[in-house]
C-alpha positions in Angstrom: 8.9 -27.5 -20.9 9.3 -27.3 -17.1 6.4 -25.6 -15.4 8.8 -22.8 -13.7 10.4 -22.1 -17.0 7.1 -21.8 -18.8 5.7 -19.6 -16.2 8.8 -17.3 -16.5 8.3 -17.2 -20.3 4.6 -16.4 -19.8 5.5 -13.4 -17.5 8.1 -12.3 -20.0 5.6 -12.5 -22.9 3.0 -10.5 -21.0 5.5 -7.9 -19.9 6.5 -7.6 -23.5 3.0 -7.3 -25.0 1.3 -5.5 -21.9 -1.9 -7.3 -22.6 -2.7 -10.6 -24.0 -5.7 -12.9 -24.2 -5.9 -16.6 -22.7 -6.3 -18.0 -26.1 -3.2 -16.4 -27.5 -1.2 -17.8 -24.5 -2.7 -21.3 -25.2 -1.4 -21.0 -28.9 1.9 -19.5 -28.1 2.8 -22.0 -25.3 1.0 -25.0 -26.7 -0.8 -26.1 -23.6 -4.3 -26.4 -22.4 -6.4 -23.6 -21.4 -6.7 -25.0 -17.8 -2.8 -25.2 -17.6 -2.6 -21.5 -18.8 -5.3 -20.5 -16.2 -3.2 -22.1 -13.5 0.1 -20.5 -14.5 -1.6 -17.1 -15.0 -3.2 -17.4 -11.5 0.4 -17.9 -10.1 1.6 -14.7 -11.7 -1.6 -12.9 -10.4 -0.9 -14.2 -7.0 2.6 -12.8 -7.3 1.3 -9.3 -8.2 3.1 -9.4 -11.5 0.0 -9.5 -13.9 -3.7 -8.8 -13.4 -6.8 -10.4 -14.9 -8.7 -8.4 -17.5 -11.7 -9.4 -19.5 -10.5 -12.5 -21.6 -7.0 -12.4 -20.7 -4.2 -10.8 -18.5 -2.3 -7.5 -18.5 0.8 -6.1 -16.8 0.1 -5.0 -13.2 1.9 -1.7 -13.2 1.4 -1.5 -9.4 3.3 -4.6 -8.8 5.3 -4.9 -5.7 8.7 -3.0 -5.7 11.5 -3.0 -3.2 11.4 -0.3 -0.4 14.6 1.3 -1.6 13.3 1.6 -5.2 10.1 3.2 -4.1 11.8 5.5 -1.5 13.8 7.3 -4.2 10.7 8.1 -6.3 8.8 11.5 -5.9 10.7 12.3 -2.8 9.8 16.0 -2.5 6.1 15.0 -3.0 6.3 12.4 -0.3 8.0 14.8 2.1 5.3 17.5 1.5 2.6 14.8 2.1 4.1 13.6 5.3 4.6 17.1 6.6 0.8 17.9 5.9 -0.1 14.6 7.7 2.0 15.4 10.7 0.0 18.6 11.3 -2.9 16.4 12.4 -0.8 14.8 15.1 -1.1 16.2 18.5 0.7 15.4 21.9 -0.8 12.6 23.6 -2.1 10.9 20.5 -1.7 7.1 19.9 -1.1 6.7 16.2 -0.2 4.0 13.7 2.4 4.6 11.1 2.0 2.1 8.2 4.8 0.5 6.3 5.6 2.7 3.3 8.1 5.3 1.9 5.7 8.2 2.4 4.6 7.4 5.9 8.3 6.8 6.8 8.8 10.7 6.0 6.5 11.5 8.8 9.2 10.9 11.4 10.9 14.1 10.7 7.8 16.1 11.4 6.6 14.2 14.6 10.1 13.6 16.2 9.5 16.4 18.6 6.0 15.4 19.7 5.0 13.4 22.8 3.1 10.5 21.1 2.7 6.8 21.1 3.5 5.2 17.6 2.5 1.7 16.9 4.1 0.7 13.6 5.2 -2.3 11.3 7.6 0.0 9.7 11.2 -1.4 10.4 12.9 1.9 9.3 10.7 4.1 11.5 11.6 2.0 14.5 15.3 2.4 13.7 15.2 6.1 13.0 13.1 6.8 16.0 15.7 5.4 18.5 17.2 8.9 19.4 13.9 10.5 20.2 12.9 9.4 23.7 9.7 11.4 23.6 8.3 9.0 21.0 7.0 5.7 22.7 7.4 3.2 19.8 5.5 -0.1 19.8 6.3 -2.7 17.2 3.5 -4.8 15.9 6.2 -7.7 15.6 5.7 -10.8 13.5 7.8 -11.9 10.5 10.2 -9.4 8.8 9.3 -8.8 5.2 12.7 -7.7 3.7 11.3 -6.3 0.5 9.1 -3.8 2.2 11.1 -3.4 5.5 8.0 -4.2 7.4 6.7 -6.7 9.9 3.7 -9.0 9.2 1.8 -11.7 10.9 -1.3 -13.6 9.9 -1.9 -14.7 13.5 -1.0 -12.3 16.3 -3.5 -9.4 16.1 -3.9 -9.0 19.9 -1.7 -5.9 19.9 -4.0 -4.0 17.4 -7.0 -5.2 19.5 -5.5 -3.9 22.8 -4.6 -0.3 21.8 -7.0 2.4 20.9 -5.6 4.1 17.9 -6.5 7.8 17.5 -5.3 8.1 14.0 -3.9 5.7 11.5 -1.5 6.9 8.6 -1.8 4.3 5.8 0.1 3.7 2.7 -1.0 2.2 -0.6 0.5 0.7 -3.8 -2.5 2.0 -5.8 -5.9 3.5 -5.4 -9.1 3.4 -7.5 -12.7 4.0 -7.0 -13.7 0.7 -8.1 -11.0 -1.4 -6.3 -10.4 0.8 -3.2 -7.2 1.1 -1.4 -4.8 -1.8 -2.4 -1.6 -3.4 -1.5 0.8 -5.8 -3.3 1.7 -7.8 -0.2 -0.9 -10.4 1.1 1.0 -10.8 4.3 0.9 -7.1 5.0 -2.8 -6.7 4.2 -4.2 -8.3 7.1 -2.5 -5.9 9.5 -3.6 -2.9 7.4 -7.2 -4.3 7.5 -7.1 -4.5 11.2 -5.7 -1.1 11.7 -8.4 0.5 9.5 -11.1 -1.2 11.6 -9.6 -0.2 14.9 -8.8 3.4 14.3 -10.9 6.5 15.1 -9.6 8.4 12.2 -7.8 6.9 8.9 -5.5 8.9 6.9 -4.3 7.7 3.5 -0.9 9.2 2.3 -0.4 8.7 -1.4 1.3 10.8 -4.3 -0.6 11.5 -7.4 1.0 8.5 -9.3 -1.0 6.0 -7.2 -4.5 7.1 -8.5 -6.3 4.7 -10.9 -3.9 1.9 -10.2 -4.5 -1.2 -8.2 -2.5 -4.1 -6.7 -3.2 -7.6 -5.7 -5.1 -7.0 -2.4 -7.9 -4.4 -1.5 -7.4 -3.8 2.2 -10.1 -1.2 2.6 -12.6 0.8 0.5 -12.2 4.4 -0.1 -15.3 5.1 1.9 -13.5 4.0 4.9 -11.0 6.8 4.9 -11.4 10.1 6.7 -8.6 12.0 5.0 -6.9 11.5 1.7 -3.4 13.4 1.6 -1.9 13.8 -1.8 0.3 16.2 -3.8 -2.1 17.0 -6.6 -5.8 17.1 -7.1 -7.2 13.8 -8.5 -9.8 13.8 -11.3 -13.3 15.0 -10.7 -14.6 11.5 -10.0 -12.7 11.3 -6.8 -13.8 14.7 -5.7 -17.5 13.7 -6.2 -16.9 10.4 -4.4 -15.2 12.0 -1.5 -18.0 14.5 -1.2 -20.7 11.8 -1.1 -18.7 9.7 1.4 -17.4 12.6 3.8 -13.7 12.1 2.8 -11.6 15.2 3.2 -9.0 15.5 0.2 -6.0 17.5 1.3 -3.6 18.7 -1.2 0.0 19.2 0.3 2.0 22.0 -1.0 5.9 21.7 -1.6 7.7 24.6 0.2 
């Protein structure tokens, strides 16, 4: 069996069964445990599955295309973006992360006099008519799936500008794994922004809680504000209180 074909079949098997042990995969595919470990690691690196005790499970926070994510929970995302925009003041230098919720902020900041640093391609395009918005691209390689720019090497731009407020996106959030993202090439920019910003805002809808993706780009404790559309469970409230995080619940008009 060709390696690529076997890996695809392993992926299909895990997706069908949701969670399987390594021993089961060894038996089903009649290969050594070391071979299964290597194959599974490739799927983990792709964000398709995640490791669990003794085996692997479907990673429900796997990377999806920007357009697929944009159409989901649209009203909630608009409400979250509107709430976040209330924290933006004239003269601010802000970072807008790649993401479908952060993109919605444009509608609510388009008349403000601010500087926006962003890796969000759609934000750059849609901001063209608004001359009051000074838009600075992070540059780098274009990631077509997420419509964002990424770069492992050129972080000089983020070291140069003093960012007042960063508005960040996430594929999944949990207390144990922090704020996560499915794209390794995006995560380095996210990490740098969180370190450089005076205040960090995370914009997520309620479906992102208790999920995690491939890369943790910051801990929940590094946030100043968590803006969402529904109250998370009590453990998040307790964690936020201990770590001085403001949880803000956006309301649909």
